[in-house]
N, C-alpha and C positions, 0 to 999 in steps of 0.2 A: 503493498499501501504505500508506504514510503517514497518506493522508487519512483511511481505513477504520480506522485504527487511532485515531485522533484524534479520529472521529467515533464510535465505539461507547465511547472514552471520555467522551465529552460526554452520552451517552444515560443511563450511569450517575451521572455527577457531579450534585450538588445542592449548593445555598447554605442553611445553617441558622445565625442566629444564637441563641445561647444566653443567655437573661437573663430576668428578670421583668416588662421593660418591650420593647413594638413597638418595634423599630428598622427603620429602612428600610434596606434589602440594597444594597450598593452595585453595580451591572451589572459582571458577570463575562461576557465572551464568549471563546468556542474556536470558532475559523476561523468569524469573525463574527455567529456565535449564541450569546443570551445564555443563562448554566445556570438551572435552575429555581430558583425559592426554595421551601422546603419548612419546615413546624411540626413533621414527624418524618419521620422517614425508618427502614428497619429495615438493621443492620450485624452481621453474624456471628449472625443472628436472633435481636436486641434491638433492640427499639425505641426509638430518642434521641429524645427531647422537648426541643424549646426552649424550655420553662422549667426544664428540669434536673430536673424531679421524676421518680421511680420509679413511681408508682403505676399509672400507667396498664400498666406494660410488669409490675409484679406480678400485677395481676388478668388480665392475658393468659395469663402462665404457670401462673396458677390454672386458668384456664379449659382449656386443653389439657391440664394434670393431671387435669381431672374427668373430662372427655371419655377421656381414656386409662383410668381408673378402671371407667367405662362401658363400656367395653368387652370387660371382664372381669364380667360380674354374675354369669354364669353358673358361674366358679370362684368366688366368692366365696360362693354360695349351696349349694355341693358339700359334703356334709357326709362324707364320706369323704377327704378333705383337713384336713390337721390347721391348728389355727391357726398355730402357731409357722412352718411351712411358709406359711401365706397372707400373713401378716405380711412373711415375706421376698420374697415376691414382691410383696406392696404397695409396700414401700421402695426393689426395683429398679423397679418402672415408673413409681409416682409421682415420685421423688427423681432420678430421671434426666431428667426434664420442670421439673416447678416450680421447683426453685433453681438452673436453667439463667440465666447470667450474675449471679448473686448478690453475688461478690464487689464489685462496684459501686454496689450498693443502698444507699440511705439508707433505712432503718426506722423509723418513729414507731410511736406507740404504737397507732395506728388500721390499720396496716399489720402491725405484729408480732400483732395479734388477729385481723385476717383469716387470715394464714398458720396461727394456731393453730386457727380455726374451720372452714379447711378440711381438717386435720391431722383433728381429732376425727370432722368427718363420714366423712371414710376408716376410721377404726376403728370409728364405728357400723355402719358398711357391712360390714367384715369381719367382725364379730362379731354380725351381724343382730340390732341393737338398733333398736326403732323410737323413732319421735320418742314417739310417746304412752307407752314408757314410764318416761317423766319419770328418765329417768337424769343423774347429775350428770358434768360432763367428769371429774371425779377418780374416782369409781367406776369409769368406763369405764376410765381408763388401769390402772387398780389390778386390773382383772381380764385385761386384755391382757398385764399384766406377769406377772401368774399363769402362764397359757399359755402364753405367747410370749418369756418372758424380758425382760432390759432393755430398755426402750423408749426412744431419742434422740428429741426433739421437731425439727422440721422449723426452727423459729427457732434452736435450738442449734445444729445442724449449719449454717447460714447463718453465724451468728457465728464461729463455727471455722472456716470458708473464709476470711472477712474478715481474721479478725488472720493466718492464713498467707499471704495476699496481704501484707500489710502486711508481715508479716516478711520476704517474698522480696524486697519492692522495697528495704528498709533494707538488705539484707546486698548488692545489685546496685545500690547506688548509683550507680555510674559508667555501667554497660550501661541503665539504665531511669534516667535521670537526668530525662526528659518527665515518668515516672508521679512520679517522685519529687517532681518542681515542681509538678505538680497538687495533690498530695496536700497539699503543705504552703502552698499558693500562697495570695496573698490579690489579691483584687481592690482597686484605691485607687477612694478615693471612703468617700460616707456610709453608712452602714449606713439603709434605708428605714425608715419609721413601720410599726409594729405587730411583733408576735411575731416573730424571727427564726425559720429554718427548721433544723430539724434537720440536722446535717451528717455527713459520713462520716467525719470526725475525732473527730467529738463520741460519734459512734457507739459507735466502737472506744477511745476512754477511759471511758465508762461499759461496756463488758464488761470493760474489766481494772482500771478501778476508778484506774488512773495514766496517765500520761501518758510524761513525761522519762525514768521506770525502762523503761517500755515498749520505747522507740528503743534503750536500751542492752543489755535482753535479746535484742531481735531480732537482733543479732547472733550471738549462740548460738542454733545452730538447737534443741538439746536443751533450754531452758529453753522 
């Protein structure tokens, strides 16, 4: 029975080294057999990539959300359903898929533009606005706001979720010690040449416009 348990564990276990440079992984064996070394693997529905970037995961989530959107094409074309109801259905369908796992995403300008482009595509689909209409994104959002009420952009929702996760980690410093260490940890050594990557901490600093005050404010959940 023990051998069966370890055998099942070995099939699911992988080795992945996270970093910019390719490093030869040490051979780890379970019951005399080597574990597989991979560049990416799926954990709890999210793709973890060896280079630490999340662009591939964001693209995958948007592709899945687009597929869900297209499955309801007849609904968006139904004139008997109000725009307000369609918008509520749209947010229920797409926002349950697209931002899944977004609390750990690091969003640069390109990824934010990709998220905004996906959302505007959804709004144009909902309002039945063809690309040949040459409507600006701002005019589309204004029309949707007039017909459906307040519209909150997907990027804004992702930022709020990340800030909530930051506050949750800071308020539970003892029980979430590993997450807190990862959030504030630094890798020893010198930074490589070239423009530095945008970090998760930098994202949240940009969202709030402050950092030391945000750590203090996170202790009070009402702030």
